[in-house]
N, C-alpha and C positions, 0 to 999 in steps of 0.2 A: 844410633841410639841403642842403648843396652836392652837386651831381651828382658821381659818381665820375669820375676821370680815367682813360680807357682807356690802357693801356700794354702793351708787349710785353717779355718777358724774354729775355735772351741770356746764356749762360754763357761765360766765357772763362778759360783757364788763365793768361792774362797779368795780369789785374787782381788786386789783393790787397784791395781794398775795393769797396763798392757804388758804382757810378757811374750817373748819370742824364743822358741826353742828349735833346734835342728838335731835330729837323730836318725839312726839307721832305719827304724821302722816307720816313722811318721813323716819324714822329710821336714819341711818347714811348717811349724805350727805356731799360730798366734792365739794366745789365750786372752780373752777379753772379759772384763767384769760384766755382769749381766746387763747393765743399762748403758754400756759404752757403745756408741754407733760403730758400724762396721768400717766406716772410712778411717777409723783410728788404726785398724789393722794395716791398711795400705800405707798409711803414714809411717808406722813403725817399721815395716819392711823396707821402705825407701830410706829411712834414716839409718837403719842398721845394715844396709846392703853390703858394705865391705866385710863386716864380721860374718854375715850370713854366707857370703861367697867363700870365705876361708873355711867355715864349718862344713859347707857342702863339699869342698875339696877334700877335707879330712874324712868325711863320710864315704866319699868315693874310694879313697885309698883303703879305708877299713873294709869296704865291700870287696875290694880286690884281694886283700889279705885273707878274708874269710873264704873266698873262692878257692884260694890256693890250698886250704886245708880241707877241701870237700872230701867227705867220706870218713872223716875222723874228728874227734873232739878232745881237747885237753881235759884231764882230770887230775888236779894237783900236779904231781911230777910224772904222771903217766899219760899215755895217749891211747884213746879207745877208738877202735874201728867200728863204724856204723854198718850194721847188716840189716837190710830191709827184708821183712817177711810179710807178704800179703796176708791179710786177715788177722794179724797180730794187733792187739789193742793196748797191751801193757809192755813197757820197756823192761828188758831183762838183761843183766850183765852175766857173761860167762867168760872168765879169764879177761883177755884184753878186747873182747868183742862185746858190742852193745847191740842187742837185737831190738829193732825198732819197727813201728808200723810203717807201711808204705804210704807215700803221698806226703808232700811238703808240710801241709798244715797239721795232719795227724802226727807226723814224725816230730815236728817241733814241739807241739803241745805235750806229747808223751815224754820226750826227752827232758823238757823243763820240769815236769812232775817228778821224774826219776831223780834229777839233780836236787830238787827240793827235799826229797826223802833222804837222799844220800847226805845232803848238807847237815840235816839234823843229827845224823850219826857222827859225821866227821867233827862237827863243832862241839857236840855235847861231850865227847870223850876228851877233847882238848880243854874245854871249859872246866870240866870237873877236875881234871889234873891240875890246871893252873890255879884254880881257886883253892884247892887243897894245899898246894905248895905255898900259897900266899896267906893261908889261914883265914880265908874269906868265904862267903857264900853268896849265891844269887837266888832269886825267887822263881824265875821262869825263863824259858828260852823259846823264842819264836823265830821262824825262818821266813824271810820276806824277799821281795824282788824290787826294792827301791831303786830308782834311777840315779839318785844323787847321794846316797848314803850307803856305806859298806857295813856299818854296825852301829849300835847304840846301847847305852846303859842308862836306864831310868833311875830316878831317885829311890824307888822301892826295890831296886835290885833286879828288875826284869831286863833281860838281855834280848837283843834282836840282831840277827846276822843275815847278810845278803847271800842267797844261794850261789850267786855268780862268783863268789870267792873260790869255789871249787874249780873254776876255769883258770885260776892263777896258780903259780908255783906254791908248793906246800909251805915254804918259809913265809909267804905273804899271809896265808891264813893264820899261821902260828903268831905272827906279829900282831894281826888284828885282834886275836883273842887276848893277848897280853895287854894290848892297848885298852880294851874294854874292861878287863879285870882291874887294871889300875884305876879306871874310873869309879870302881866300887869304893875307893878310898878318897880320890880327888876328882870332883865333878868337872873341873875346868882343865884348861891346857896351860896351867901355870908352870914355872920352872920346877916346882915340887912334883907336879905330875910327870914331867918328862924325866925327872930323876928316878922316879919309880919305874918307868918303862925301861930306862937305861939299866937299872939294876937287874930287872927280871928278864929283859930281852936285849942283851948288849949289842947285838948286830941289827937293831931295829931300823937304822937309817936306810940301809940298802933296800929291804922290802918295802918300806914306806915310799921311797923314791920310785921303785918299780911300779907301785900301785898308782901313784900320781901320773906317771908317764904312760902307763898301759891300761889303765882302768877302763877306758872307752872301748878297748878291744874285747872286753870280757862279755861277749854276747854269743848266742848260739848261731 
């Protein structure tokens, strides 16, 4: 008999049906609508067991890859070495060294805050340059940490980018910027939209494929 799969339950007012997710931080999580009985979680896990096991194997492989890079982090096309300093509360970069707080939790929280600040600088300079070249404008820029979206462009011209893009090669961030700038003109993914992307970022296919294949690895 197969071993039971451990999972956690979270209730949400936003979901209307049972959802199952598997990720590095939370393991197997079942999201239930507020009034759905808990037995629905067990039924969902049993039904999705083959998919869950595949995802758990992928997560284990990712954890192994992250362990191999212990002590350093990617930053676009660079690699930064982490230097722990007891008593430090704010992350600071000096050359290729990133000085971080001691302790796993403090280090991770501090590094994420630092990447979020850096992402605003890296994205804004590219976004300003791209919109100027395209003769367009945007209304605002926000940096977020979405789990399922790399960037977005709202109808009012507000832009949102995921800070985790700084963990990818620079060409990937450049492509995502052009992708969203093209959405300022075409909101959908029609052939006309992709023609704009092609004209402005001719080599877009390779970084787009890289992001699809490696996006799950973009974690601290």
